C-alpha positions as a Python dict, from the first residue, in 0.01 Angstrom:
ca = {
    (1, 'M'): (0, 0, 0),
    (2, 'A'): (-13, 379, -90),
    (3, 'T'): (222, 515, -348),
    (4, 'Q'): (361, 942, -232),
    (5, 'K'): (231, 1155, -459),
    (6, 'S'): (430, 1504, -564),
    (7, 'R'): (162, 1829, -365),
    (8, 'A'): (255, 2088, -87),
    (9, 'W'): (37, 2090, 241),
    (10, 'P'): (-21, 2426, 378),
    (11, 'L'): (123, 2440, 739),
    (12, 'H'): (-81, 2430, 942),
    (13, 'E'): (-300, 2087, 836),
    (14, 'A'): (67, 1943, 825),
    (15, 'R'): (135, 2079, 1153),
    (16, 'E'): (-207, 1922, 1263),
    (17, 'V'): (-126, 1595, 1145),
    (18, 'G'): (122, 1573, 1336),
    (19, 'E'): (38, 1708, 1642),
    (20, 'D'): (-231, 1442, 1594),
    (21, 'L'): (7, 1100, 1529),
    (22, 'I'): (240, 1255, 1814),
    (23, 'T'): (-70, 1173, 2102),
    (24, 'L'): (-135, 881, 1942),
    (25, 'L'): (188, 688, 1919),
    (26, 'R'): (314, 962, 2262),
    (27, 'P'): (244, 666, 2491),
    (28, 'A'): (486, 387, 2274),
    (29, 'C'): (760, 651, 2308),
    (30, 'E'): (997, 763, 2530),
    (31, 'R'): (1017, 1038, 2338),
    (32, 'I'): (844, 1159, 2075),
    (33, 'E'): (852, 1555, 1770),
    (34, 'V'): (842, 1701, 1469),
    (35, 'A'): (1115, 1777, 1287),
    (36, 'G'): (1148, 1837, 889),
    (37, 'S'): (962, 2103, 708),
    (38, 'V'): (743, 2177, 975),
    (39, 'R'): (932, 2226, 1265),
    (40, 'R'): (1101, 2498, 1015),
    (41, 'Q'): (782, 2678, 947),
    (42, 'R'): (767, 2669, 593),
    (43, 'P'): (449, 2790, 461),
    (44, 'Q'): (419, 2497, 249),
    (45, 'V'): (519, 2107, 301),
    (46, 'G'): (515, 1816, 124),
    (47, 'D'): (532, 1520, 393),
    (48, 'V'): (542, 1523, 845),
    (49, 'E'): (877, 1408, 995),
    (50, 'L'): (855, 1289, 1295),
    (51, 'L'): (1156, 1214, 1529),
    (52, 'A'): (1130, 977, 1884),
    (53, 'I'): (1262, 721, 2031),
    (54, 'S'): (1061, 383, 2113),
    (55, 'K'): (1036, 282, 2456),
    (56, 'Q'): (1154, -50, 2592),
    (57, 'V'): (928, -331, 2608),
    (58, 'L'): (925, -735, 2696),
    (59, 'I'): (922, -933, 2439),
    (60, 'P'): (966, -1309, 2444),
    (61, 'T'): (1317, -1439, 2339),
    (62, 'L'): (1492, -1775, 2249),
    (63, 'M'): (1746, -1598, 2428),
    (64, 'M'): (1607, -1601, 2755),
    (65, 'T'): (1846, -1382, 2898),
    (66, 'P'): (1700, -1004, 3068),
    (67, 'D'): (1982, -821, 2781),
    (68, 'H'): (1737, -1009, 2505),
    (69, 'L'): (1390, -939, 2730),
    (70, 'L'): (1408, -563, 2618),
    (71, 'A'): (1387, -480, 2270),
    (72, 'Y'): (1289, -124, 2116),
    (73, 'V'): (960, -229, 1991),
    (74, 'G'): (649, -16, 2146),
    (75, 'L'): (673, 232, 1800),
    (76, 'D'): (678, -69, 1636),
    (77, 'V'): (370, -253, 1791),
    (78, 'R'): (160, 78, 1815),
    (79, 'T'): (227, 184, 1450),
    (80, 'D'): (157, -77, 1327),
    (81, 'E'): (-157, -46, 1546),
    (82, 'L'): (-196, 251, 1342),
    (83, 'I'): (-190, 65, 994),
    (84, 'A'): (-437, -189, 1102),
    (85, 'K'): (-694, 69, 1230),
    (86, 'G'): (-654, 274, 859),
    (87, 'I'): (-516, 590, 1037),
    (88, 'L'): (-183, 489, 849),
    (89, 'D'): (-115, 342, 601),
    (90, 'Y'): (283, 172, 440),
    (91, 'R'): (429, 484, 203),
    (92, 'L'): (628, 377, -126),
    (93, 'N'): (1005, 512, -168),
    (94, 'K'): (1096, 647, -455),
    (95, 'R'): (1201, 310, -635),
    (96, 'G'): (848, 218, -566),
    (97, 'S'): (945, -89, -248),
    (98, 'R'): (840, -44, 91),
    (99, 'T'): (1034, 139, 350),
    (100, 'Y'): (925, -15, 714),
    (101, 'G'): (1231, -77, 947),
    (102, 'R'): (1377, -6, 1324),
    (103, 'W'): (1444, 330, 1205),
    (104, 'N'): (1275, 512, 882),
    (105, 'K'): (950, 443, 776),
    (106, 'L'): (774, 587, 496),
    (107, 'L'): (392, 578, 604),
    (108, 'V'): (119, 823, 451),
    (109, 'H'): (-197, 952, 691),
    (110, 'V'): (-471, 828, 536),
    (111, 'P'): (-732, 1031, 621),
    (112, 'T'): (-510, 1338, 444),
    (113, 'G'): (-296, 1175, 267),
    (114, 'I'): (-32, 1346, 394),
    (115, 'P'): (342, 1175, 346),
    (116, 'V'): (505, 1090, 725),
    (117, 'D'): (809, 958, 734),
    (118, 'L'): (860, 834, 1133),
    (119, 'F'): (1260, 799, 1229),
    (120, 'S'): (1343, 655, 1565),
    (121, 'T'): (1704, 680, 1683),
    (122, 'G'): (1869, 704, 2118),
    (123, 'A'): (1840, 955, 2371),
    (124, 'E'): (2268, 894, 2294),
    (125, 'N'): (2196, 999, 1950),
    (126, 'W'): (1869, 1257, 1979),
    (127, 'G'): (2006, 1596, 1912),
    (128, 'M'): (2229, 1489, 1585),
    (129, 'A'): (1892, 1270, 1464),
    (130, 'L'): (1651, 1573, 1503),
    (131, 'F'): (1951, 1841, 1344),
    (132, 'V'): (1974, 1613, 1027),
    (133, 'R'): (1609, 1511, 1051),
    (134, 'T'): (1493, 1862, 1072),
    (135, 'G'): (1741, 2032, 805),
    (136, 'P'): (1691, 2170, 503),
    (137, 'K'): (1912, 1960, 320),
    (138, 'E'): (2193, 2205, 219),
    (139, 'L'): (2279, 2250, 570),
    (140, 'N'): (2373, 1882, 650),
    (141, 'I'): (2555, 1913, 357),
    (142, 'R'): (2689, 2247, 532),
    (143, 'A'): (2718, 2035, 832),
    (144, 'M'): (2889, 1687, 749),
    (145, 'S'): (3086, 1892, 532),
    (146, 'R'): (3227, 2084, 832),
    (147, 'F'): (3234, 1715, 1111),
    (148, 'R'): (3494, 1594, 783),
    (149, 'S'): (3671, 1970, 789),
    (150, 'L'): (3754, 1895, 1190),
    (151, 'G'): (3804, 1505, 1150),
    (152, 'L'): (3462, 1409, 1208),
    (153, 'Q'): (3212, 1206, 1095),
    (154, 'G'): (2860, 1282, 1084),
    (155, 'H'): (2618, 1025, 1091),
    (156, 'A'): (2223, 1049, 961),
    (157, 'Y'): (2072, 820, 1212),
    (158, 'G'): (2221, 1002, 1489),
    (159, 'G'): (2554, 1057, 1672),
    (160, 'V'): (2950, 1169, 1560),
    (161, 'T'): (3223, 922, 1532),
    (162, 'G'): (3603, 1101, 1605),
    (163, 'R'): (3884, 1073, 1453),
    (164, 'D'): (4021, 760, 1662),
    (165, 'G'): (3665, 603, 1565),
    (166, 'E'): (3499, 656, 1897),
    (167, 'A'): (3115, 714, 1970),
    (168, 'L'): (3072, 1077, 2011),
    (169, 'P'): (2692, 1090, 2190),
    (170, 'C'): (2495, 1361, 2062),
    (171, 'P'): (2205, 1414, 2340),
    (172, 'T'): (2143, 1793, 2207),
    (173, 'E'): (2145, 2026, 1941),
    (174, 'K'): (2336, 2246, 2113),
    (175, 'V'): (2623, 1909, 2134),
    (176, 'V'): (2615, 1885, 1755),
    (177, 'F'): (2667, 2284, 1775),
    (178, 'R'): (2887, 2230, 1986),
    (179, 'L'): (3108, 1984, 1804),
    (180, 'L'): (3065, 2170, 1468),
    (181, 'Q'): (3216, 2549, 1639),
    (182, 'W'): (2935, 2663, 1512),
    (183, 'P'): (2720, 2894, 1750),
    (184, 'Y'): (2410, 2762, 1868),
}
């Protein structure tokens, strides 16, 4: 298990790692893209952020009904394979513990040492998740404040909740900007 080192990498190195990982992870994904500072084209980046929608795969469960046989585990299985091959490894968060769940995996690209954050979402909230994961932090703070001023609630893992608590799907970034009443 690796600890994150505070360091920056040139954009071209981080972009190459992101593209390589997308190639390796794509078979397990409905959709996958680079986000964060690489997507924003920052000259120096601290990590590679990837956003993905995992493919559903059939898995046996205790409840053998059709609804319980489908799970979004394709990305989890493929990520575990890349860890076993030594391409990726777990990375500790700032508190010194491992973050490796369904929606957020902190990893490191072993050959380069570049930290990798792998986020998951569903198609209905792809746009909001991509918006948030691309950032930067200041834009996200502004957007969440704007949502509150409009009586809405934005969520870091995708989606927006309306005044009545109804989920407002955000399948594209264009929808997010429309809800924010900002030009796209």
